[in-house]
Steps between C-alpha positions, in 0.01 A plus 500: 500500500612851430321822584650811343347844558654791311433870560141440608295815570135549591279803563145550622401803295773755565616333821803270465473170686856388431760580235784320326472177699744233387534156656627157407394203712714191457371144491413396856584840651301653788471878465322720755372845407434754776394864496261754643125448473360630173828485309365235262639171629180304439456670162852396402424144606186502285703626204735204540206273426338715234205573729561873469624719216791743488592805297851416388762233542467123475434186703640173365411166658691206358577714197138594434425873486185538711422836345458337160264222609122517471270429794455131414874445469564681828238290678654181366848616602381571855331161526814321392792703635395716795349455844360762739481532876311799638458655844123445491537128409227515227377148563148416381274450804260254334781260402681277746875521551589230247274655236656842554849358458397304189361806318815578293513138382133513403564813294771308316269206441696281740367292787751357745364436849822329606696816420248711693523277807880498482508878475267537799725271703809697398356824642376338821134456404481121474153373582337842464404477134126463568477799734345825384710821517292639789613205710868598472723750676669788318829315487333191360320708237829648387642148469203414279590802286863386477395147403262634235767732360749216457279203409546551123879531543548859378844637428423835665319560829380852585411571863334824610526556878431131573564541874336840546193361681689254718659513843884476506515131594248394237664732245836330554343156448326617183829638367664165581238323289520757219878484470519122537241440231641747248841339540361149474320591179793708366284811467624857516332713767431873499362621831351843570498571872514752782636232731869532576502142629360366173726713282807395697456143376533597134809451286471866403305795643409795277327826586243650265468878479347729239842505333535123464649200680821507700683259727414552864789637703 
């Protein structure tokens, strides 16, 4: 996997969100991005997956220029190559845990219950596949989100404040599961966070400002 961002800039009307952002994420690398609230960290993460547009610059994932792909091609690329973990979990309340985790496989036309059960076990949720989301704790819900994000074996995992709603002890356990699973599945990880503890576990920490990305001192 290779993610190459070159001179990426985005505005909302006349207001710049970020400018001249360049970043290369190596195969299997864990990069954390920090910065003040409102500086555009989540927007940048969405651009990496082609979920948001930009005004200039380019985003290349495995050599594919996301800015040149149509909506169908972008959707297919996300299904095959990217996974997402969000602060708000975004699990579907009417589906049980196993069904939530299996969703990416279903979108790809694949059905593999053994893989789902193995993934649940790997994130500490063995035996909980038939529970509904409202029967789980926040930490367990985030583990469901991690399992769902990795079940289709993406090459790039994007995580937006995945520990923001969790207490420090639970957050540390969730980060353990996130890092262990991305490494086991040889995925690259880009994490957006306000948590110094989470960022400290990255291979590289970058700070986003209106002027671009820079290494954190």
